[in-house]
C-alpha positions in Angstrom: 0.0 42.0 13.1 -3.2 41.2 11.9 -1.6 38.9 9.4 0.4 36.7 11.4 -3.2 36.3 13.6 -4.8 35.6 10.8 -2.8 33.0 9.8 -1.9 31.3 13.6 -6.1 31.2 13.4 -5.6 29.0 9.9 -2.7 27.2 11.1 -4.6 26.4 14.2 -7.9 25.9 12.6 -6.6 23.3 10.3 -4.4 21.4 13.3 -8.1 21.4 15.0 -9.4 19.3 11.6 -6.3 17.1 10.9 -6.7 15.5 14.7 -10.4 15.3 14.7 -10.5 13.4 10.6 -8.3 10.9 12.9 -11.2 9.8 14.4 -13.2 9.8 11.6 -14.4 6.2 10.0 -14.7 5.7 6.1 -16.3 2.5 5.2 -15.3 2.0 0.9 -16.7 -0.6 -0.7 -14.9 -2.9 -3.2 -16.6 -5.2 -5.5 -14.6 -7.5 -7.5 -17.6 -9.7 -7.9 -21.6 -8.7 -8.8 -22.6 -12.5 -8.1 -25.1 -13.4 -4.9 -23.6 -14.8 -1.8 -20.4 -13.4 -2.4 -16.9 -14.0 0.0 -17.7 -10.9 2.2 -14.2 -9.4 3.4 -13.1 -7.1 6.2 -9.9 -5.5 5.2 -8.4 -3.2 8.1 -4.6 -2.2 7.9 -2.0 0.1 9.8 -3.6 0.4 13.5 -0.5 1.9 14.8 -2.2 1.1 19.1 0.3 4.6 19.8 -2.1 7.0 17.4 -4.9 5.3 17.2 -8.2 7.4 18.1 -11.1 5.9 16.4 -13.4 4.5 18.5 -13.0 1.0 19.0 -16.8 0.7 19.3 -17.4 2.2 16.0 -15.3 -0.6 14.0 -17.2 -3.0 16.3 -20.4 -1.5 14.8 -19.2 -1.5 11.5 -18.5 -5.7 11.8 -21.5 -6.4 13.5 -23.8 -5.1 10.8 -21.9 -6.2 7.7 -21.5 -10.1 9.2 -18.3 -10.4 7.1 -17.0 -14.2 6.1 -13.8 -13.2 6.6 -11.6 -10.4 8.4 -8.2 -9.5 7.3 -5.3 -7.3 8.8 -2.5 -6.2 7.0 0.3 -5.0 9.5 1.4 -2.3 11.2 -0.3 -2.9 15.0 2.6 -1.9 17.7 5.3 0.7 17.8 6.9 -0.4 20.9 6.2 -4.2 22.9 4.6 -1.9 25.2 1.2 -1.4 23.2 0.7 -5.5 22.8 -1.5 -5.8 25.8 -3.8 -3.1 23.7 -3.6 -4.2 20.0 -4.7 -8.1 22.0 -7.1 -6.2 23.4 -8.3 -5.0 19.8 -8.2 -8.7 18.4 -10.6 -9.6 21.4 -13.5 -6.7 20.7 -13.3 -7.4 17.5 -14.0 -11.4 17.9 -16.8 -12.7 15.8 -18.7 -15.2 13.9 -16.0 -14.9 11.1 -12.3 -16.3 10.4 -10.0 -13.7 11.4 -6.2 -13.8 9.5 -3.7 -11.3 10.0 0.4 -10.5 9.0 3.1 -8.5 10.1 4.4 -4.9 9.1 7.5 -3.2 9.1 6.6 -1.3 12.1 5.5 -4.6 14.5 9.5 -5.8 13.3 11.1 -2.9 13.8 9.5 -2.9 17.9 9.9 -6.7 18.3 14.1 -5.5 17.0 13.4 -8.4 14.5 14.2 -11.2 16.4 12.7 -14.6 16.3 11.9 -15.3 19.7 10.0 -12.5 20.3 8.1 -12.7 16.9 7.2 -16.1 17.0 6.1 -15.1 21.0 3.9 -12.4 19.6 2.4 -14.8 16.9 1.4 -17.4 19.2 -0.1 -14.9 22.1 -2.3 -13.7 18.7 -3.0 -17.5 18.1 -4.1 -18.2 21.2 -7.2 -15.7 20.7 -8.8 -17.5 17.3 -6.8 -15.5 15.1 -4.8 -17.1 12.4 -1.2 -15.9 11.5 0.2 -17.8 8.1 3.9 -16.1 8.2 5.3 -17.5 4.9 2.2 -19.5 4.9 -1.4 -20.2 4.2 -4.7 -21.4 6.0 -7.4 -22.7 3.7 -11.3 -21.5 4.4 -14.3 -22.7 2.8 -17.8 -21.3 1.6 -19.9 -23.0 0.6 -18.1 -25.5 -2.5 -15.7 -22.5 -2.8 -12.2 -22.7 -1.2 -9.9 -20.0 -0.7 -5.9 -20.0 0.2 -5.2 -16.9 2.6 -1.5 -16.7 2.0 0.3 -15.0 4.1 3.9 -12.9 2.6 6.0 -12.0 5.1 6.9 -7.6 4.8 9.4 -6.7 1.8 11.3 -3.9 4.2 11.6 -6.8 7.2 13.4 -9.4 4.4 11.5 -12.4 5.7 9.1 -12.4 2.8 9.5 -16.4 0.8 6.5 -15.8 -1.5 7.6 -19.1 -2.9 7.2 -20.7 0.4 4.3 -19.2 0.9 2.6 -20.5 -2.4 4.0 -24.1 -1.7 2.0 -24.1 1.3 -1.1 -24.3 -1.3 -2.1 -27.6 -0.9 -5.4 -27.1 -2.3 -6.1 -27.3 -6.4 -8.9 -25.0 -8.1 -9.7 -22.3 -5.4 -9.3 -19.1 -5.5 -5.5 -17.5 -3.4 -6.0 -14.8 -1.3 -2.4 -13.0 -1.0 -1.7 -10.9 2.5 1.3 -8.8 2.8 1.9 -5.0 3.9 4.0 -2.9 1.4 1.9 -3.1 -1.7 5.2 -3.8 -3.3 5.8 -7.0 -2.9 3.0 -7.4 -5.7 6.9 -7.6 -8.1 7.8 -10.4 -6.5 4.5 -12.7 -6.7 4.7 -14.6 -10.3 2.3 -13.7 -12.9 -0.5 -16.0 -12.5 -0.2 -17.2 -8.7 -2.2 -14.9 -7.3 -5.9 -13.6 -7.2 -5.9 -11.2 -5.0 -3.3 -9.0 -3.2 -4.5 -7.3 0.3 -2.0 -4.9 1.7 -1.9 -1.0 3.6 1.1 0.5 4.0 0.7 4.1 2.1 -1.8 5.2 5.0 -3.6 6.8 2.0 -1.6 9.5 1.9 -2.3 10.5 6.2 -1.3 14.7 5.2 -2.7 15.1 2.2 -0.2 17.6 -0.3 -0.7 19.1 -3.3 1.3 17.1 -7.0 1.1 13.9 -4.6 4.4 15.8 -3.0 3.3 13.0 0.4 4.1 9.8 -1.8 7.3 11.6 -4.2 8.8 13.0 -1.8 8.3 10.3 1.1 7.4 7.1 -0.4 10.1 5.1 -2.3 8.1 2.2 -3.6 7.2 2.0 -7.3 3.6 1.8 -6.6 3.6 4.8 -5.3 5.7 6.9 -8.1 3.1 4.9 -10.7 -0.3 6.4 -8.5 -0.9 3.1 -7.4 -2.1 4.5 -3.9 -5.0 3.4 -2.2 -7.9 1.5 -3.1 -8.8 -0.9 -5.9 -6.3 -2.0 -8.7 -5.4 -4.1 -11.4 -1.9 -5.1 -12.1 0.2 -7.7 -13.5 -3.4 -9.8 -13.3 -3.6 -9.8 -9.8 -6.5 -7.3 -7.9 -4.9 -5.1 -5.3 -6.2 -3.4 -2.7 -4.5 -0.9 -1.0 -6.4 0.1 2.6 -5.4 3.6 4.2 -5.3 2.6 7.4 -6.7 3.2 11.0 -4.1 4.0 12.9 -1.6 7.2 12.0 1.9 7.5 12.2 4.4 9.6 13.7 1.7 12.2 15.1 -2.5 12.6 15.3 -2.6 13.9 12.4 -4.8 13.3 8.9 -5.9 15.2 6.2 -7.8 14.8 3.3 -7.4 10.3 4.1 -10.0 9.7 6.9 -9.3 5.6 8.5 -11.0 3.0 6.5 -12.6 0.0 6.8 -12.7 -1.5 2.9 -15.2 -4.0 2.5 -14.6 -6.5 -0.3 -16.7 -8.6 -2.4 -15.3 -11.3 -4.1 -16.0 -14.5 -6.2 
């Protein structure tokens, strides 16, 4: 009986810690350049409003402290249409003196039943808050004499992605191309030399750590996950890739050795 009680105690303590970890906030920094006056980008992903336990005030405090030029969100905000008001409130809370661009993830499309009317209504609601939503299209931002195309590519799993269409909308030559999409495996659909940076989410950094990368081997089918590229910065196909671990949680509000993340990126 003593052994059983000990095991139960360990399990309870583990669950308490995993619940606590969902409230933490890790700020990671990725220096794609060491030059002065870089483009400073805050990268967020996978909010999953249903299971978001990070205090929004922590996020706002980071944004106010970092003073970015651009905030990028890479999908999975809602799991049900009833979560839309909470997500819109989140966008209103983080609004500041910077551009915000976002794309949708597989959970967003599923929550809206992949219905075109619902998707466009959601998009228009977000855009009414001053946020750009380039879906298989792009927007151009400037800093000093530098120009950047923010290229939104729809999610891989949704089958709505059109890389050629998204790239063709980049009408400014000689500028940096920053692609945003939810699933990192979209990188295999991007022609070499067409994109400089790719920002994604989707993997949650594993969310619940398991030895020998079992969380990815058993629960993920994506090629990059099988290749060991599951979070953080990577260089692949001549593209600088950043995979954000997400703010929220999927399935249940628990994390283990994969705290919610805000990425601060420095681009030339």
